Structures are given as C-alpha cells and as structure tokens.
Backbone bond lengths (Angstrom), bond angles and torsions (degrees), N, CA, C in turn:
res aa  C-N    CA-C-N  psi(-1)  N-CA   C-N-CA  omega(-1)  CA-C   N-CA-C  phi
1 M - - - 1.467 - - 1.526 109.72 -
2 S 1.333 116.23 139.59 1.453 120.83 -175.82 1.523 111.79 -77.14
3 F 1.337 114.89 163.49 1.454 120.23 177.09 1.533 110.44 -63.74
4 S 1.340 117.34 -38.13 1.465 121.27 177.09 1.531 110.89 -58.11
5 S 1.327 115.57 -41.96 1.467 119.79 179.08 1.520 110.90 -64.48
6 D 1.324 116.39 -38.92 1.467 119.98 178.15 1.531 110.76 -63.33
7 V 1.343 116.25 -41.80 1.469 120.18 178.91 1.515 110.29 -62.35
8 K 1.325 117.10 -45.68 1.463 120.42 -177.96 1.522 111.99 -68.42
9 R 1.309 117.13 -33.93 1.461 119.23 175.71 1.525 110.26 -65.69
10 E 1.339 115.97 -39.65 1.470 119.11 177.00 1.531 110.75 -62.81
11 L 1.316 117.48 -44.30 1.466 121.34 179.23 1.525 111.42 -65.30
12 Y 1.319 115.95 -37.23 1.469 120.92 179.20 1.532 111.37 -62.15
13 N 1.330 115.34 -35.69 1.470 120.03 -177.10 1.524 113.40 -80.75
14 I 1.330 116.98 -3.65 1.464 120.07 176.73 1.522 108.89 -84.89
15 S 1.294 117.09 121.17 1.469 120.96 179.52 1.518 109.50 -108.03
16 T 1.307 115.52 148.80 1.456 121.06 176.41 1.520 109.99 -133.95
17 T 1.311 115.22 141.62 1.465 119.83 179.25 1.519 112.01 -88.18
18 E 1.324 116.41 -9.36 1.458 120.27 -178.48 1.531 110.74 -81.64
19 K 1.319 114.82 115.04 1.459 120.11 -179.98 1.526 111.11 -60.37
20 S 1.331 116.85 -41.54 1.468 120.90 -177.47 1.524 111.26 -60.58
21 E 1.328 117.42 -35.65 1.464 120.74 179.65 1.522 111.07 -70.62
22 R 1.322 116.74 -37.35 1.468 120.11 178.28 1.531 110.58 -67.69
23 V 1.327 116.69 -36.11 1.466 120.63 177.00 1.535 110.16 -63.89
24 C 1.328 116.57 -43.38 1.467 120.79 178.81 1.518 111.51 -64.16
25 E 1.322 116.50 -38.28 1.463 120.06 177.33 1.524 110.34 -63.61
26 L 1.322 116.43 -44.00 1.464 120.04 178.11 1.522 110.65 -62.45
27 Y 1.327 116.96 -39.59 1.458 120.06 179.31 1.530 110.80 -60.97
28 G 1.321 116.28 -41.63 1.460 119.39 176.97 1.515 112.22 -62.57
29 M 1.328 117.12 -39.12 1.462 120.56 180.00 1.525 110.88 -69.18
30 L 1.331 116.85 -40.45 1.461 120.61 -179.82 1.524 112.23 -68.09
31 L 1.333 115.61 -47.94 1.457 120.78 -174.06 1.531 111.78 -62.98
32 F 1.340 116.98 -31.58 1.458 120.94 -177.78 1.533 111.64 -109.48
33 S 1.333 115.29 23.16 1.461 120.25 175.70 1.519 109.87 -81.74
34 S 1.318 117.25 -177.78 1.465 120.95 -178.20 1.522 112.26 -66.95
35 R 1.324 117.35 -38.69 1.461 122.16 177.94 1.527 108.95 -143.73
36 F 1.328 115.57 130.57 1.466 119.88 175.90 1.523 108.06 -144.50
37 S 1.323 116.04 102.02 1.454 122.26 178.71 1.523 108.36 -150.39
38 Q 1.307 116.90 178.13 1.463 119.42 -179.29 1.532 111.65 -76.38
39 R 1.317 116.93 -6.85 1.458 120.54 178.91 1.521 113.56 -113.19
40 E 1.314 115.45 -17.85 1.465 118.39 -173.44 1.524 111.26 -150.65
41 I 1.328 114.93 131.85 1.464 121.47 172.42 1.525 107.50 -131.07
42 V 1.327 115.94 118.64 1.464 121.12 -179.83 1.523 108.64 -134.37
43 F 1.305 115.36 130.19 1.467 121.15 179.07 1.518 107.74 -121.52
44 K 1.337 116.62 118.14 1.460 121.69 179.08 1.516 109.70 -119.20
45 T 1.304 116.86 138.77 1.456 120.99 179.28 1.519 110.09 -158.67
46 E 1.313 116.23 155.28 1.458 121.44 172.50 1.525 110.77 -97.31
47 N 1.323 115.96 1.44 1.455 120.19 -175.88 1.530 110.82 -107.12
48 R 1.297 116.26 121.74 1.462 120.92 -176.55 1.523 112.01 -64.59
49 C 1.333 116.91 -39.20 1.465 120.24 -179.84 1.529 111.15 -63.27
50 S 1.323 116.63 -38.50 1.466 120.39 177.93 1.522 110.56 -64.56
51 A 1.334 116.04 -42.87 1.467 120.17 179.24 1.525 111.03 -62.28
52 L 1.329 116.64 -43.76 1.465 120.56 179.90 1.527 111.34 -65.08
53 R 1.318 116.50 -39.41 1.462 120.70 -179.63 1.524 111.16 -65.53
54 F 1.317 115.87 -44.63 1.455 120.44 -179.76 1.521 110.56 -61.64
55 E 1.320 116.37 -47.21 1.464 120.25 -179.73 1.529 111.26 -61.99
56 S 1.334 116.11 -42.19 1.466 120.56 -178.32 1.528 111.59 -63.68
57 L 1.333 116.95 -47.89 1.465 120.33 -177.57 1.530 111.49 -69.34
58 L 1.325 116.81 -40.51 1.461 119.79 -179.65 1.526 110.91 -64.74
59 S 1.320 116.10 -40.45 1.471 119.97 178.67 1.525 111.40 -68.62
60 E 1.335 116.51 -37.81 1.460 120.47 -178.24 1.529 111.89 -62.13
61 F 1.313 117.28 -43.85 1.468 119.83 -172.20 1.530 114.33 -97.38
62 F 1.340 118.03 -22.95 1.469 118.28 -175.78 1.528 113.74 -129.71
63 N 1.299 116.91 -20.06 1.464 122.75 178.61 1.533 113.38 46.48
64 P 1.337 117.22 49.23 1.467 118.80 178.49 1.528 110.44 -83.37
65 I 1.311 116.12 170.40 1.459 119.68 168.72 1.531 107.15 -71.43
66 I 1.322 116.52 130.55 1.464 120.79 -178.89 1.524 109.08 -122.48
67 E 1.309 116.11 123.77 1.457 120.83 174.03 1.524 108.95 -91.87
68 K 1.319 115.67 132.98 1.460 120.24 -177.43 1.525 110.26 -122.41
69 K 1.319 114.53 133.48 1.457 120.63 175.92 1.514 108.66 -135.79
70 S 1.322 116.19 147.80 1.472 119.88 175.25 1.514 108.54 -135.48
71 D 1.311 115.60 142.78 1.454 122.21 -179.80 1.518 109.22 -69.41
72 L 1.315 116.47 125.21 1.466 120.20 -179.06 1.519 112.53 -81.33
73 S 1.309 117.27 -9.50 1.473 120.84 177.88 1.513 108.85 -119.43
74 P 1.346 117.22 83.95 1.457 120.99 -177.60 1.517 112.86 -60.81
75 K 1.330 115.04 157.67 1.466 120.90 -179.57 1.523 111.02 -72.29
76 K 1.333 115.98 173.54 1.464 120.94 -178.98 1.516 111.87 -60.75
77 S 1.338 116.31 -26.94 1.454 120.00 -179.09 1.518 111.82 -69.27
78 G 1.336 115.98 -11.52 1.462 119.15 -179.92 1.503 112.81 94.45
79 S 1.336 117.66 -2.10 1.457 120.73 -179.85 1.511 109.46 -104.43
80 G 1.340 116.69 140.31 1.451 121.49 177.02 1.512 110.05 -95.91
81 L 1.318 116.26 -176.88 1.451 121.25 178.15 1.521 108.73 -108.56
82 Y 1.317 116.28 125.20 1.458 122.22 177.89 1.525 108.07 -105.95
83 K 1.324 115.23 132.37 1.463 120.46 178.62 1.526 109.10 -127.99
84 L 1.335 115.36 122.56 1.457 121.58 176.97 1.530 107.61 -121.24
85 S 1.310 116.56 131.32 1.457 120.01 -178.55 1.524 110.54 -138.22
86 V 1.335 114.32 155.72 1.468 121.49 176.35 1.529 106.53 -104.96
87 P 1.333 118.70 106.21 1.470 121.32 -171.31 1.528 115.21 -75.50
88 L 1.343 117.42 -26.34 1.462 119.29 -176.24 1.521 111.29 -87.49
89 P 1.351 118.14 121.67 1.458 121.26 177.37 1.531 113.03 -56.58
90 S 1.322 116.33 -32.29 1.467 119.31 179.59 1.526 111.49 -64.78
91 D 1.329 116.47 -38.63 1.466 120.07 176.74 1.526 110.51 -68.40
92 C 1.335 116.01 -42.21 1.466 120.19 178.95 1.521 110.73 -59.51
93 K 1.335 116.26 -45.18 1.460 121.33 -178.85 1.527 110.72 -63.36
94 R 1.334 115.55 -41.34 1.470 120.53 -179.61 1.534 111.06 -62.83
95 I 1.312 116.75 -43.52 1.463 121.12 -179.27 1.520 110.69 -70.77
96 F 1.333 116.38 -44.13 1.457 122.46 -178.82 1.528 110.83 -58.85
97 E 1.326 115.78 -46.66 1.468 120.22 -177.60 1.526 112.22 -74.10
98 F 1.327 117.25 -26.95 1.466 120.08 177.56 1.523 110.66 -58.16
99 F 1.316 116.02 -36.30 1.467 120.73 -178.28 1.532 112.15 -91.16
100 G 1.324 116.64 15.10 1.461 121.07 172.79 1.506 115.68 81.20
101 H 1.328 117.89 18.73 1.458 121.67 178.16 1.529 109.66 -103.50
102 S 1.314 116.08 154.28 1.461 120.72 178.72 1.521 109.61 -148.19
103 Q 1.316 116.50 168.22 1.465 120.90 -179.52 1.530 112.13 -66.49
104 K 1.336 116.18 -14.23 1.457 119.97 178.89 1.535 112.17 -75.27
105 D 1.338 115.58 -17.23 1.464 119.02 178.89 1.530 109.79 -63.88
106 I 1.336 115.71 122.49 1.464 119.82 179.41 1.521 110.65 -68.45
107 K 1.334 115.31 -43.87 1.462 120.62 179.23 1.522 109.42 -135.10
108 L 1.316 114.87 148.90 1.456 120.44 179.69 1.522 110.16 -73.64
109 R 1.322 116.15 128.05 1.459 122.35 179.56 1.529 109.82 -134.19
110 I 1.330 115.41 166.42 1.462 119.68 172.20 1.521 107.75 -72.15
111 N 1.310 116.89 121.64 1.461 121.20 177.31 1.519 108.02 -84.93
112 R 1.330 116.70 103.08 1.467 121.56 -175.17 1.532 111.70 -64.03
113 A 1.313 117.84 -17.44 1.470 119.98 178.46 1.521 110.76 -64.05
114 N 1.333 117.00 -24.10 1.466 120.32 177.79 1.526 112.23 -81.70
115 L 1.330 115.88 -10.02 1.464 121.59 -178.42 1.518 107.76 -123.15
116 D 1.325 115.39 71.15 1.471 120.73 -169.79 1.521 114.14 -83.76
117 S 1.349 118.36 -3.06 1.463 120.76 177.66 1.519 108.92 -150.37
118 E 1.327 115.84 162.56 1.466 119.72 179.65 1.519 112.19 -63.96
119 D 1.315 117.75 -22.81 1.469 120.70 177.85 1.523 111.86 -65.46
120 S 1.315 116.52 -20.03 1.467 120.00 -178.10 1.526 112.39 -88.63
121 Y 1.336 117.90 -14.14 1.461 120.76 -174.51 1.528 112.34 -66.57
122 A 1.326 116.39 -47.03 1.473 120.22 -176.58 1.528 112.08 -63.12
123 P 1.345 119.97 -48.94 1.471 118.59 178.14 1.527 112.76 -63.07
124 F 1.336 116.47 -34.36 1.464 119.10 177.14 1.524 110.50 -62.52
125 L 1.329 117.54 -48.83 1.468 121.00 179.83 1.521 111.59 -66.86
126 K 1.314 116.16 -30.16 1.472 119.96 174.03 1.524 109.36 -61.21
127 G 1.351 116.85 -45.42 1.456 121.05 177.97 1.514 111.83 -63.82
128 V 1.327 116.68 -39.24 1.469 121.18 177.81 1.524 110.67 -60.11
129 F 1.326 115.77 -46.99 1.464 119.42 -179.08 1.529 110.96 -67.27
130 M 1.325 117.97 -41.95 1.457 120.91 178.22 1.520 110.82 -60.72
131 S 1.320 116.43 -32.07 1.459 121.35 -177.24 1.518 112.20 -76.04
132 S 1.328 117.68 -51.76 1.470 118.55 -171.22 1.523 113.56 -143.94
133 G 1.329 117.46 22.54 1.456 120.79 -179.24 1.513 113.34 -97.71
134 S 1.316 115.29 158.67 1.468 121.20 173.45 1.523 107.95 -153.90
135 V 1.323 115.95 157.69 1.460 120.41 -179.25 1.523 108.71 -143.30
136 T 1.320 115.53 137.82 1.465 121.73 -177.87 1.524 110.96 -69.61
137 D 1.315 115.80 145.58 1.462 120.78 173.76 1.530 108.23 -58.48
138 P 1.342 118.33 127.37 1.478 120.41 -177.94 1.520 113.57 -60.80
139 E 1.323 117.66 -17.56 1.464 119.87 175.09 1.532 110.83 -66.73
140 K 1.348 115.83 -25.88 1.468 120.65 -174.84 1.517 113.29 -103.96
141 G 1.330 117.80 -24.22 1.458 120.09 -178.39 1.517 110.91 164.64
142 Y 1.323 115.72 -175.34 1.459 121.05 -177.42 1.526 108.77 -127.89
143 H 1.327 114.99 96.90 1.461 120.78 -177.77 1.528 108.72 -150.19
144 L 1.309 116.55 123.79 1.471 122.88 176.13 1.513 107.68 -121.86
145 E 1.335 116.43 135.38 1.457 119.32 -179.23 1.519 111.83 -141.88
146 I 1.319 114.35 153.23 1.461 122.45 177.04 1.527 106.72 -128.14
147 M 1.329 116.25 121.54 1.460 120.29 -179.14 1.519 109.88 -84.06
148 V 1.330 115.72 131.26 1.463 122.31 -176.96 1.524 108.87 -128.37
149 R 1.323 116.45 140.70 1.466 120.13 -174.98 1.523 112.73 -73.58
150 H 1.324 117.20 -37.50 1.459 120.68 -171.46 1.532 111.46 -120.67
151 K 1.332 115.53 145.81 1.452 121.96 -178.97 1.528 111.75 -61.02
152 T 1.331 116.85 -43.24 1.463 119.93 -178.49 1.527 111.37 -60.83
153 L 1.320 116.19 -44.42 1.462 120.31 179.77 1.521 110.91 -67.25
154 A 1.330 117.05 -36.29 1.467 121.11 177.93 1.529 110.54 -63.97
155 D 1.325 116.56 -46.98 1.471 120.37 177.63 1.520 110.81 -62.10
156 N 1.334 115.06 -38.99 1.469 121.11 178.49 1.526 110.98 -58.92
157 L 1.330 115.75 -45.59 1.471 120.56 -179.55 1.520 110.84 -67.48
158 M 1.329 116.89 -41.72 1.463 120.80 179.88 1.533 110.24 -57.74
159 H 1.321 117.45 -46.88 1.468 121.43 -179.59 1.531 111.11 -67.74
160 F 1.327 116.08 -37.15 1.467 120.33 179.43 1.534 110.58 -61.18
161 I 1.335 116.37 -45.94 1.474 120.58 178.86 1.523 110.17 -62.31
162 G 1.331 116.36 -40.56 1.457 120.58 -178.41 1.513 114.34 -68.09
163 E 1.334 116.76 -20.22 1.461 120.58 -178.18 1.525 113.54 -86.42
164 I 1.320 117.74 -10.55 1.467 120.39 -177.88 1.521 109.20 -71.66
165 E 1.302 116.69 122.62 1.468 121.59 -171.78 1.526 113.64 -80.74
166 V 1.325 117.27 -18.47 1.465 120.34 -177.13 1.528 110.85 -63.01
167 F 1.333 116.94 -35.85 1.460 120.27 177.51 1.525 109.08 -137.43
168 S 1.311 115.24 163.76 1.466 120.51 179.20 1.520 108.08 -112.97
169 V 1.333 115.01 87.30 1.458 121.17 -177.39 1.523 109.42 -107.12
170 N 1.306 116.09 127.93 1.458 121.48 -178.19 1.527 109.41 -99.84
171 A 1.345 116.04 91.20 1.463 120.57 178.08 1.524 109.90 -82.39
172 K 1.321 115.61 152.67 1.461 120.95 178.26 1.523 109.79 -133.39
173 V 1.346 116.04 165.00 1.467 122.02 -179.08 1.518 109.16 -123.61
174 T 1.336 115.53 138.69 1.460 120.28 175.34 1.520 109.02 -144.60
175 P 1.347 119.05 144.50 1.469 120.65 177.93 1.516 111.19 -72.32
176 R 1.326 116.41 149.81 1.467 121.35 178.69 1.527 110.04 -153.16
177 K 1.302 117.77 103.81 1.463 124.03 173.27 1.531 113.26 50.84
178 G 1.307 116.57 52.80 1.449 120.48 176.78 1.505 114.76 85.02
179 S 1.324 117.73 -6.80 1.464 122.56 176.42 1.527 108.20 -121.58
180 Y 1.321 115.65 -167.37 1.466 120.25 -179.64 1.525 108.92 -136.77
181 L 1.315 114.70 146.57 1.458 120.34 178.23 1.521 109.42 -112.79
182 V 1.318 115.74 127.21 1.458 121.21 167.47 1.526 104.52 -96.15
183 Y 1.332 117.70 119.94 1.458 118.38 -171.24 1.526 112.93 -133.46
184 L 1.328 113.71 156.25 1.462 123.04 175.36 1.517 107.92 -124.44
185 K 1.319 116.24 144.55 1.464 120.73 175.09 1.523 109.60 -127.01
186 G 1.326 116.22 155.63 1.459 121.19 178.95 1.517 111.47 93.57
187 S 1.318 115.43 138.31 1.466 120.02 -176.09 1.526 112.43 -62.89
188 E 1.337 117.76 -36.28 1.468 119.94 -177.99 1.525 111.37 -66.39
189 N 1.330 117.35 -46.06 1.460 121.20 178.40 1.518 111.71 -59.93
190 I 1.324 115.32 -44.80 1.467 119.92 -177.83 1.522 110.61 -68.19
191 C 1.330 117.22 -41.02 1.467 120.28 177.30 1.528 111.00 -62.65
192 D 1.333 116.89 -41.80 1.465 120.48 177.73 1.524 110.86 -59.76
193 F 1.324 116.50 -45.34 1.467 120.83 -177.84 1.525 110.79 -66.31
194 L 1.327 116.92 -51.35 1.470 120.13 -177.71 1.527 111.64 -64.94
195 G 1.326 116.64 -37.43 1.462 119.77 176.93 1.521 111.18 -64.41
196 Y 1.320 116.00 -38.24 1.465 121.33 -179.02 1.527 111.72 -64.30
197 I 1.347 116.99 -38.11 1.470 119.16 -178.50 1.530 112.44 -88.90
198 G 1.344 116.92 0.46 1.465 119.60 170.96 1.510 117.35 109.31
199 A 1.337 118.62 2.44 1.471 120.45 -177.27 1.526 110.74 -90.12
200 G 1.334 116.41 63.29 1.466 121.61 -175.95 1.515 114.14 -63.09
201 N 1.332 117.54 -39.41 1.467 120.14 -179.72 1.524 111.18 -65.25
202 S 1.323 115.65 -38.46 1.465 120.08 178.38 1.526 110.71 -66.42
203 V 1.324 116.17 -36.31 1.465 120.69 176.97 1.526 110.04 -61.82
204 M 1.326 116.75 -44.25 1.461 120.40 179.70 1.529 111.22 -62.73
205 R 1.308 115.69 -35.60 1.471 119.37 178.63 1.527 110.32 -65.66
206 I 1.341 116.78 -40.68 1.463 120.45 178.49 1.524 109.95 -64.97
207 I 1.334 116.30 -44.31 1.470 120.54 -178.51 1.529 110.49 -61.80
208 K 1.337 117.26 -44.11 1.464 120.76 179.60 1.530 110.94 -63.93
209 T 1.315 115.74 -43.24 1.465 119.94 179.55 1.524 110.66 -64.21
210 S 1.342 116.39 -42.96 1.459 121.34 179.64 1.526 110.98 -62.65
211 A 1.342 116.03 -43.00 1.466 120.22 179.64 1.533 110.70 -63.89
212 Y 1.323 116.60 -40.51 1.462 121.03 179.35 1.529 110.59 -64.91
213 K 1.346 116.45 -43.71 1.459 120.42 179.11 1.526 111.23 -64.31
214 D 1.333 116.73 -39.03 1.468 120.58 177.54 1.520 110.81 -62.61
215 M 1.345 115.68 -41.04 1.464 120.09 179.62 1.530 110.64 -63.97
216 I 1.336 116.09 -44.25 1.468 120.41 179.46 1.527 110.49 -62.89
217 N 1.338 116.26 -42.18 1.470 119.76 179.50 1.526 111.53 -63.92
218 T 1.341 115.45 -39.81 1.463 119.58 178.74 1.520 110.94 -63.90
219 L 1.340 116.05 -44.86 1.458 120.11 179.23 1.527 111.35 -64.14
220 T 1.337 115.95 -38.44 1.463 120.20 179.51 1.524 110.71 -64.97
221 R 1.355 115.46 -44.43 1.466 118.90 178.63 1.526 111.20 -62.60
222 R 1.337 115.50 -40.51 1.459 119.74 179.45 1.523 110.49 -64.99
223 Q 1.337 115.24 -43.06 1.463 119.78 -179.77 1.530 110.72 -64.05
224 N 1.346 115.55 -43.01 1.461 119.30 178.70 1.523 111.27 -62.29
225 S 1.343 115.56 -38.84 1.456 120.15 178.69 1.521 110.90 -65.34
226 E 1.346 115.13 -42.24 1.458 119.36 -179.97 1.528 110.86 -65.71
227 L 1.345 116.26 -40.31 1.470 119.70 178.58 1.527 110.83 -64.34
228 S 1.338 115.50 -38.77 1.461 119.80 178.64 1.525 110.67 -64.03
229 N 1.337 115.36 -41.88 1.467 119.48 179.27 1.529 111.32 -65.43
230 I 1.335 115.47 -38.36 1.462 119.55 178.86 1.523 110.67 -64.10
231 R 1.365 115.51 -42.25 1.464 118.99 178.72 1.534 111.15 -63.16
232 K 1.333 116.08 -42.09 1.465 120.08 179.14 1.529 110.85 -62.73
233 L 1.348 115.64 -42.53 1.465 120.31 179.52 1.531 110.76 -63.41
234 A 1.346 115.08 -43.45 1.460 119.51 -179.26 1.525 111.11 -63.49
235 D 1.323 116.11 -42.96 1.477 120.07 179.59 1.533 111.33 -63.35
236 A 1.344 115.16 -44.12 1.465 119.44 -178.84 1.524 110.82 -65.36
237 S 1.347 116.02 -43.32 1.467 120.34 -179.25 1.529 110.39 -63.79
238 A 1.350 116.22 -41.91 1.465 120.19 179.99 1.525 110.74 -63.54
239 K 1.314 117.07 -39.03 1.464 121.04 179.03 1.518 110.75 -65.03
240 Q 1.344 116.84 -41.05 1.461 120.68 -179.76 1.525 111.04 -68.26
241 I 1.336 116.89 -42.66 1.465 120.55 179.32 1.525 110.24 -64.14
242 N 1.332 116.17 -38.36 1.467 120.46 178.17 1.534 110.49 -61.26
243 A 1.336 116.29 -41.83 1.473 120.27 178.99 1.526 110.61 -64.98
244 I 1.335 116.37 -41.40 1.470 120.57 -179.94 1.532 110.43 -63.91
245 E 1.348 116.76 -42.29 1.471 120.15 179.79 1.528 111.51 -65.06
246 K 1.328 117.35 -35.16 1.471 120.31 176.45 1.527 110.36 -62.77
247 L 1.336 116.08 -39.85 1.465 120.65 178.65 1.521 110.64 -67.51
248 R 1.352 115.35 -36.48 1.469 118.73 178.81 1.532 110.27 -65.69
249 R 1.362 115.71 -45.77 1.464 119.10 -179.16 1.528 111.78 -65.02
250 A 1.333 115.39 -28.61 1.476 119.23 178.86 1.521 111.60 -80.24
251 G 1.348 116.59 -6.33 1.458 121.43 177.43 1.513 114.15 75.43
252 V 1.331 116.73 21.81 1.469 118.81 -177.18 1.530 112.10 -112.43
253 L 1.326 116.85 -0.63 1.462 119.35 -174.97 1.522 111.80 -61.17
254 E 1.346 116.86 -43.49 1.462 120.54 -175.97 1.519 112.08 -71.93
255 S 1.314 117.14 -18.56 1.471 119.30 -178.56 1.522 112.85 -93.69
256 L 1.338 116.60 3.99 1.474 120.33 178.72 1.524 110.21 -68.67
257 P 1.339 116.70 156.89 1.473 119.50 174.03 1.525 110.13 -57.95
258 A 1.322 115.68 153.72 1.468 121.35 -174.15 1.526 112.54 -56.05
259 E 1.346 116.76 -40.10 1.479 118.48 -176.59 1.530 111.54 -68.45
260 L 1.359 116.61 -30.06 1.466 118.84 178.04 1.522 110.95 -77.58
261 R 1.348 116.77 -36.99 1.470 118.98 176.76 1.524 110.25 -63.74
262 E 1.326 116.32 -38.01 1.466 120.62 179.05 1.536 110.40 -62.24
263 L 1.326 115.88 -42.63 1.470 120.15 178.69 1.530 110.68 -65.19
264 C 1.343 116.61 -43.13 1.464 120.08 -179.42 1.525 111.92 -61.36
265 E 1.324 115.90 -43.72 1.466 120.40 -179.72 1.526 110.86 -64.44
266 L 1.330 116.13 -42.44 1.470 120.56 -179.43 1.523 110.76 -64.61
267 R 1.322 117.17 -41.69 1.462 120.06 -179.12 1.515 112.03 -68.76
268 L 1.350 116.96 -43.24 1.456 120.19 -179.98 1.531 111.99 -62.08
269 N 1.324 116.83 -36.71 1.464 121.14 -179.06 1.532 113.13 -83.26
270 N 1.347 116.70 -15.70 1.468 120.62 -176.46 1.537 110.70 -139.29
271 P 1.335 117.11 69.38 1.473 119.59 -177.17 1.527 113.67 -65.36
272 E 1.351 116.46 -18.43 1.469 120.02 -177.49 1.516 113.07 -86.94
273 M 1.333 117.79 -7.46 1.464 120.77 -176.06 1.522 112.42 -69.20
274 S 1.326 115.54 139.13 1.459 120.36 175.39 1.524 109.73 -82.23
275 L 1.321 116.06 171.74 1.454 121.56 178.99 1.529 110.48 -60.95
276 T 1.315 115.37 -38.80 1.471 119.66 179.96 1.520 110.98 -65.61
277 E 1.329 115.98 -40.86 1.466 120.10 -179.93 1.534 110.90 -67.85
278 L 1.324 115.75 -37.62 1.472 118.84 177.12 1.524 110.69 -63.24
279 S 1.334 115.49 -41.69 1.471 119.06 -178.34 1.525 111.05 -63.59
280 K 1.349 116.96 -36.17 1.461 120.20 178.74 1.524 110.85 -67.94
281 Q 1.333 116.38 -40.95 1.469 119.96 -179.77 1.525 111.72 -67.44
282 L 1.319 115.94 -34.80 1.473 120.39 -178.74 1.516 112.25 -88.59
283 N 1.356 114.80 -8.60 1.466 121.15 179.49 1.536 111.94 60.82
284 I 1.331 114.31 39.56 1.465 119.92 174.84 1.528 108.13 -134.47
285 S 1.317 117.76 173.23 1.461 121.67 -179.45 1.527 111.26 -76.24
286 R 1.355 115.75 165.09 1.464 120.43 176.08 1.531 110.97 -60.33
287 S 1.310 115.36 -40.63 1.469 118.95 179.38 1.532 110.52 -64.39
288 G 1.355 115.69 -32.93 1.463 119.52 177.03 1.513 111.45 -65.84
289 V 1.355 116.27 -41.05 1.467 120.35 177.14 1.524 110.03 -64.43
290 N 1.341 115.91 -43.62 1.462 120.57 178.72 1.526 111.24 -57.90
291 H 1.310 115.41 -41.61 1.473 120.75 -179.69 1.524 110.63 -62.14
292 R 1.345 116.86 -43.68 1.464 120.31 -179.85 1.535 110.86 -66.36
293 I 1.367 115.90 -37.89 1.469 119.54 179.15 1.516 111.04 -64.49
294 E 1.315 117.15 -41.02 1.467 121.09 177.78 1.526 111.16 -62.57
295 R 1.316 116.52 -36.12 1.481 120.63 177.38 1.527 110.07 -64.78
296 L 1.346 115.04 -40.36 1.466 119.31 177.73 1.526 111.01 -62.12
297 Y 1.352 116.52 -44.59 1.459 120.82 -179.69 1.536 111.01 -58.75
298 K 1.310 116.35 -44.21 1.465 120.63 -178.16 1.529 111.44 -66.15
299 L 1.338 115.58 -40.25 1.467 119.09 177.81 1.524 110.95 -65.27
300 A 1.359 115.94 -39.13 1.468 119.58 -179.98 1.521 110.67 -65.76
301 E 1.334 117.75 -37.31 1.459 121.43 178.24 1.527 111.26 -62.66
302 R 1.314 117.10 -32.36 1.472 121.28 -176.94 1.534 111.75 -72.89
303 T 1.317 116.66 -16.80 1.465 118.52 179.19 1.522 111.91 -68.21
304 G 1.352 115.35 -20.19 1.455 119.75 179.22 1.510 113.35 82.91
305 E 1.333 118.60 -2.72 1.472 122.25 179.19 1.517 109.62 -80.77
306 K 1.349 115.53 133.12 1.465 119.58 179.73 1.515 110.31 -76.31
307 D 1.388 115.00 152.03 1.462 120.37 176.94 1.525 109.48 -68.19
308 D 1.343 116.24 152.60 1.469 121.64 178.11 1.507 109.59 -68.50
C-alpha cells in the first residue's frame, strides 16, 4: 500500500461532530472531483477510503441516488478504480446550487462564502486532498500534489493555500497532461500541510524518515571525508618513503643531519602516521616537520634518480 493511501486512510478515520466541518470537507471533495456541475457530478478515485468518505458525506447531507462502479481489473499497484456518480440532473442541480454555484459561472472557482471562518479551511483542504491529492513516499522524496481540471481553479487553490496564516506554504502550479497540478515540495511544507488537515501520524512518519536520511547523509559525508584524508595521508607517506629510499640507494642517508635521520627512521617505521602525529613524536611543530620533509625532497632530487 502506498504512502498516499496510508495518509487517506488516516484522514478517513478522523471523525468530527461538527456538521459545518463535514459540509466543508464534502465541498472540497465535490469541487475537485472529476465532474462538478449542475448537470453532472462524478467522483473517481483509486482509493477506497476516499470513495467511502464521499458516498457517506453526500448521502448524509443530500441523500441523492448514487451510482457506484468499480474496476474489476485493478492496476499493478493493487488499487482499483472507484467511480461514484449522481445520475439525476435534479439532484446535481440541487447540490451544485447549495454550494452557491450556478450555470452563470464562467469558470469554476472556490466559493469563499462556503468557507466563512478559518475553522472551515482545514476540513475543506482535507476534502480536496481526499478527492485528488497524492504524496510521495518519504523514503523516495518530498512531493505533494493535487490534480485540478482547470487552470483557474488550480490558481485559485494555490492562492488559497498561500493565504492561510497558520503556516507559510509556497504552493505552485504546473500543467500535466491536459490538467494542472498544485504542488508542494520539501518535507517542512508537506508536514505543515498534512498536519494542518489532520494527518498527524503521517507527519511523524515523514519526520522520522527525514531524520534517518539526514543521519545517513551525515555519516556518508563523514566517511567520505575520512576516506579522502586516508588517501591523502597514504599518498604523502608514500612520497616521503620514496624520497628516503632514493637517499638510501644513493648512499647518503647515514650522512644526513641528525634531525633528518630521526625523521626518516620515524617515517619508515610508521608509514600510517599523520603529520600531527609525527610532530608529537619529534616534539616539534607541524610546520617544523613540513620544513624537514621539504629538505628531504630537495636532497632526494639532487641524487639524480628519477621517481618510480
């Protein structure tokens, strides 16, 4: 089962005793359904909980005749297609006009008269998401989208979300195969939205997943940094040992000044030591060790032997 299905099941299981909130939720489901006009109401979904919610709310407030169909050949995801429609134009007209819409409307918009207080915003958006929303599994990314049939309605929803003062969510609109997507990106935006409409458990799942991914990324960066440092140390040590061996083959190693012989012996016996560790063993500063190493390099170059 997908993460979107889990979110919708959680929302479906949330009950409210406030009639006004249930009406707003139904309005969100109707307005963003497949068809909503005074002649036709069609609700299509692949989510069983959404279908049950729509049927329950529509029957509670309007008790129309509802035709129900389900796809007998479900998709690979395991979800079928549920289609609920209101066949009688008289019922469609009654429901359409109840929410303040009429055939005179040039384009379908959110009728703000149905959302007369901030308490109505969350149930309305809950209905919108139940109707045509989806959200990516947080294991794969952070993307929430709502499919909308018309550009005007999509822009309307985008601005509506942006006006909610409880959170600062930056929704955007993009065309998609003849429809439009109102979408949110980023775990914080998605958590704010889902938390606002009541999906608290889903929010916690996103937060836990995000925290785990952050931890893995931090460990990976640290590991990569450590591997890089190890490679640098190995390269530097190999270069120093190569210079010392050139001096040995040239027969000049034993005639070096005492401080350089001490460094050569320490490096040959401890190829894994870092510059800091060498400085501690020699009881001099890192810059002092660097200076002695540079002297070794110059002496090795004078031997005339080419590097391997």
